[in-house]
KEKE-3310 file (N, C-alpha, C; in steps of 0.2 Angstrom, whole numbers, plus 5000, padded with zeros to 4 digits):
npx = (4821:4834:4838:4840:4849:4864:4866:4874:4888:4894:4911:4922:4913:4908:4900:4890:4897:4909:4926:4934:4923:4919:4928:4925:4916:4924:4936:4930:4925:4938:4943:4934:4936:4949:4948:4939:4944:4958:4966:4961:4966:4980:4982:4979:4989:5001:4998:4999:5012:5019:5014:5019:5033:5035:5034:5038:5047:5036:5024:5007:4999:4989:4989:4986:4981:4974:4980:4985:4996:5011:5024:5041:5053:5061:5066:5073:5064:5056:5046:5045:5032:5025:5013:5007:5012:5028:5027:5032:5031:5037:5034:5031:5034:5025:5014:5006:4991:4984:4988:4986:4979:4989:4989:4977:4977:4980:4969:4960)
npy = (4980:4979:4986:5000:5000:4992:4975:4971:4961:4948:4947:4939:4932:4931:4939:4929:4923:4930:4935:4928:4930:4942:4950:4946:4953:4964:4958:4952:4964:4969:4960:4960:4974:4972:4963:4970:4983:4986:4975:4975:4988:4986:4977:4985:4995:4987:4983:4996:5000:4990:4993:5006:5003:4996:5005:5012:5019:5026:5021:5025:5036:5042:5055:5058:5070:5071:5073:5068:5058:5053:5043:5049:5050:5040:5041:5039:5044:5053:5055:5059:5067:5068:5079:5085:5089:5093:5098:5095:5088:5086:5074:5066:5049:5042:5049:5044:5038:5029:5016:5017:5008:5005:5018:5024:5038:5044:5042:5051)
npz = (5178:5175:5164:5166:5177:5180:5185:5201:5204:5215:5221:5211:5204:5188:5174:5162:5147:5145:5142:5128:5120:5122:5114:5101:5092:5089:5083:5072:5065:5062:5053:5043:5038:5034:5023:5015:5013:5015:5008:4994:4991:4992:4982:4971:4972:4970:4956:4950:4952:4945:4932:4930:4931:4920:4909:4893:4879:4867:4872:4875:4886:4900:4912:4930:4930:4918:4907:4891:4881:4871:4876:4875:4881:4895:4911:4928:4938:4931:4916:4898:4890:4874:4870:4859:4842:4843:4856:4872:4888:4904:4916:4932:4935:4944:4942:4932:4926:4918:4906:4889:4875:4860:4847:4851:4855:4842:4835:4839)
capx = (4825:4841:4839:4843:4854:4867:4867:4881:4889:4899:4918:4924:4907:4908:4894:4891:4899:4915:4932:4935:4916:4918:4932:4923:4914:4930:4940:4926:4926:4945:4943:4930:4940:4955:4946:4935:4947:4966:4968:4960:4970:4987:4982:4979:4996:5005:4997:5001:5019:5021:5013:5024:5040:5035:5033:5044:5046:5031:5018:5002:4997:4985:4991:4981:4977:4970:4984:4986:5002:5015:5031:5047:5059:5060:5071:5072:5059:5052:5045:5043:5026:5023:5006:5005:5018:5034:5026:5034:5030:5040:5029:5033:5031:5020:5008:5003:4985:4983:4991:4981:4981:4992:4984:4971:4977:4981:4962:4956)
capy = (4986:4979:4991:5006:4999:4986:4971:4971:4954:4947:4947:4932:4929:4935:4938:4924:4925:4935:4932:4929:4931:4950:4953:4943:4958:4968:4954:4952:4970:4970:4955:4963:4979:4970:4960:4975:4989:4985:4970:4977:4993:4984:4974:4991:4998:4983:4984:5002:5000:4986:4997:5011:5000:4993:5010:5012:5024:5025:5020:5031:5036:5047:5056:5059:5077:5070:5075:5062:5059:5047:5044:5050:5048:5037:5042:5035:5047:5057:5053:5065:5065:5072:5079:5086:5089:5098:5100:5089:5089:5081:5072:5061:5042:5041:5053:5041:5035:5023:5015:5016:5004:5009:5021:5027:5045:5046:5041:5057)
capz = (5180:5172:5158:5169:5182:5179:5192:5204:5205:5220:5219:5209:5200:5182:5170:5157:5140:5146:5139:5121:5117:5122:5109:5095:5087:5087:5079:5066:5062:5059:5048:5037:5036:5030:5016:5010:5011:5015:5004:4987:4990:4991:4975:4966:4972:4966:4949:4947:4952:4939:4926:4930:4930:4913:4904:4888:4874:4862:4875:4876:4893:4903:4918:4934:4928:4912:4901:4887:4877:4870:4880:4871:4885:4901:4916:4934:4941:4926:4909:4894:4886:4868:4870:4852:4838:4845:4863:4876:4895:4909:4921:4936:4933:4948:4940:4926:4929:4914:4900:4884:4869:4855:4842:4854:4854:4835:4832:4841)
cpx = (4832:4843:4842:4849:4857:4867:4874:4882:4894:4906:4919:4919:4907:4902:4895:4893:4905:4921:4933:4928:4916:4922:4930:4920:4919:4934:4936:4926:4933:4946:4940:4933:4946:4953:4942:4939:4955:4968:4967:4965:4977:4987:4983:4986:5001:5004:5000:5008:5022:5020:5018:5031:5040:5034:5039:5042:5041:5024:5013:4999:4993:4987:4985:4977:4973:4974:4986:4992:5006:5022:5037:5053:5057:5066:5069:5065:5054:5051:5044:5038:5026:5016:5003:5012:5022:5032:5027:5033:5033:5035:5032:5030:5025:5013:5004:4997:4984:4987:4986:4984:4984:4987:4978:4971:4978:4974:4958:4957)
cpy = (4985:4983:4997:5005:4992:4982:4971:4963:4953:4946:4940:4930:4934:4934:4932:4927:4930:4932:4934:4931:4939:4953:4950:4948:4962:4964:4953:4958:4971:4966:4958:4969:4977:4967:4965:4981:4989:4981:4972:4983:4991:4981:4980:4994:4994:4983:4990:5002:4995:4989:5002:5009:4998:4999:5011:5017:5022:5023:5026:5030:5042:5048:5057:5066:5077:5072:5068:5063:5053:5048:5044:5048:5045:5038:5038:5038:5051:5053:5060:5063:5070:5073:5082:5087:5095:5101:5094:5092:5084:5080:5066:5054:5041:5044:5050:5037:5028:5022:5013:5011:5008:5011:5024:5035:5048:5046:5047:5063)
cpz = (5178:5167:5161:5174:5181:5186:5194:5206:5211:5217:5217:5204:5194:5178:5164:5151:5140:5142:5132:5117:5117:5116:5102:5090:5085:5082:5072:5062:5058:5053:5042:5034:5032:5023:5012:5008:5010:5009:4996:4986:4989:4985:4970:4966:4969:4959:4946:4947:4947:4933:4925:4928:4923:4907:4900:4883:4869:4865:4876:4883:4895:4910:4923:4933:4922:4906:4897:4882:4876:4873:4874:4875:4892:4905:4922:4937:4937:4919:4905:4890:4880:4868:4863:4848:4841:4852:4867:4883:4899:4915:4926:4934:4937:4946:4934:4929:4925:4908:4894:4878:4864:4849:4845:4853:4847:4832:4834:4837)
residu = (MET:ASP:PHE:PHE:ILE:SER:PRO:ALA:TYR:ALA:GLN:GLY:ALA:ALA:PRO:ALA:GLY:GLY:GLY:LEU:LEU:THR:PHE:LEU:PRO:LEU:LEU:LEU:MET:ILE:ALA:VAL:MET:TYR:PHE:LEU:PHE:ILE:ARG:PRO:GLN:GLN:LYS:ARG:VAL:LYS:GLU:HIS:ALA:ALA:MET:VAL:GLY:ALA:LEU:LYS:LYS:GLY:ASP:GLU:VAL:VAL:THR:ASN:GLY:GLY:LEU:GLY:GLY:SER:ILE:THR:LYS:VAL:ASN:ASP:ALA:PHE:ILE:THR:LEU:GLU:VAL:SER:GLU:SER:VAL:GLU:VAL:ASN:VAL:GLN:LYS:GLN:ALA:ILE:ALA:THR:LEU:LEU:PRO:LYS:GLY:THR:LEU:LYS:SER:LEU)
# end
């Protein structure tokens, strides 16, 4: 009958396994979430910030929107991409998704 009705204990008597054992599943879930989600995301953010900080004139990049081009100017918050001959576009630095190897866009 313990399935439907929880047993009533006398005052001062606690069920076995109380205390820290009660919080163990919660602590385990927090640890798993940290190592599976939070830590890898922080690593990706650091790598992206380092890549954006190292952008220079002549690098070939692709934006988050899929626009590819060669960098012609670098400012504090914006870069200028040359997407084709005499066509330049200003893009925020944070919108850069990937840095391509040199010569990738010219081979297309």
